[in-house]
N, C-alpha and C positions, 0 to 999 in steps of 0.2 A: 737751305731753307726748303721745307716740303711744299709741294704744289697741290692744289685742289683742296676740296673740303674733306672733313673727317668722314669715314665710312658710316653710313646709316645702318647700324646692325639690326634695327627693327625691320627695315625694308628688306634686308638680306634674308632674315628669318622668314618673313612673309613670302618672299619669292621661293625659298626652299620648300615651304609648306604647299604652295600652289603647284610647284613642279611635281611633288610627290602625289598630289591629288590628280595629276594627269593633264594639267593645262599646258598649252603651248606657250612659247616665249612671247609670241605676238598677243595672245589673249591676256597674259600676265601684264604686259605693257599697258594694255587698255585698262585693266582693272586698277593698277596702281598709278596710272597717269604718267608713265615714263615711255621713252622711245625704245624700240626693240634692241638697239645697240647697247643701251644702258642695262637692260635686262641680261643681255648676253655677257656683258662685263661681270655682273654679279654671279651669273651661273658659272663662269670660268673661275672666279675667285672662290666659289664654294667647292671647287674641285670635281664638279659633275662632268663626266665625259660627254662630248658631243655625240649626237646620233650619227651612225654611218649611213650615208646615202649612196645607193648604187645606181649605176646607169643600166638601162635595159639593154641586153645584148641582142643583136640582130637575129632574125629568123634564118634558118638554114635547113633546106629540105622539109619545110613545114613544121620544124621544131625549133625551140629556143633553149638556150642553156641557162640553168639556175646559177646565180652567182655564189650561192652558199654550198650546195652539194655538187655542183658542176656537172649535173646530168642533163641530157637533152630531153625535153618534155614538150608535149603539145601545148598550144596556147591555153587550153582549158584547165591545165594544171596550175595556172597562176591566178591569184585573186583578182587581178585586173590587168588591163593592157599596159599600164605603167609600172607594174610591180616587177622587180628584178628577181625576187625570191619566190619559189614555188610554195604552194599551200602547205605542203608537208613540212618544209623548213620553217615557215612562219609559225605553224602549230607547235613545232618542237621548241622554238625559242620561248613561246608563251608558257610552256610547261616547266621551264627551268626555274 
């Protein structure tokens, strides 16, 4: 005997549209009145790949390594202190 309720396809379609519009899962949860875990479940069911999150690598000789291009760069080459990718790699991804 199946468990749970039937899948709300209207909700899943709405979540897909909001994701394509650039909203985060937490924002979508607030908009549709669901907890973030439920939104994550629907996102996985839609087959949307999760975002890759990278840890910032430590400084060495005043430079830090970019996780994408693996080059050592000064801290000014990164968009922020918590970014693991350099500005050039971030721009290259946006151009794809």
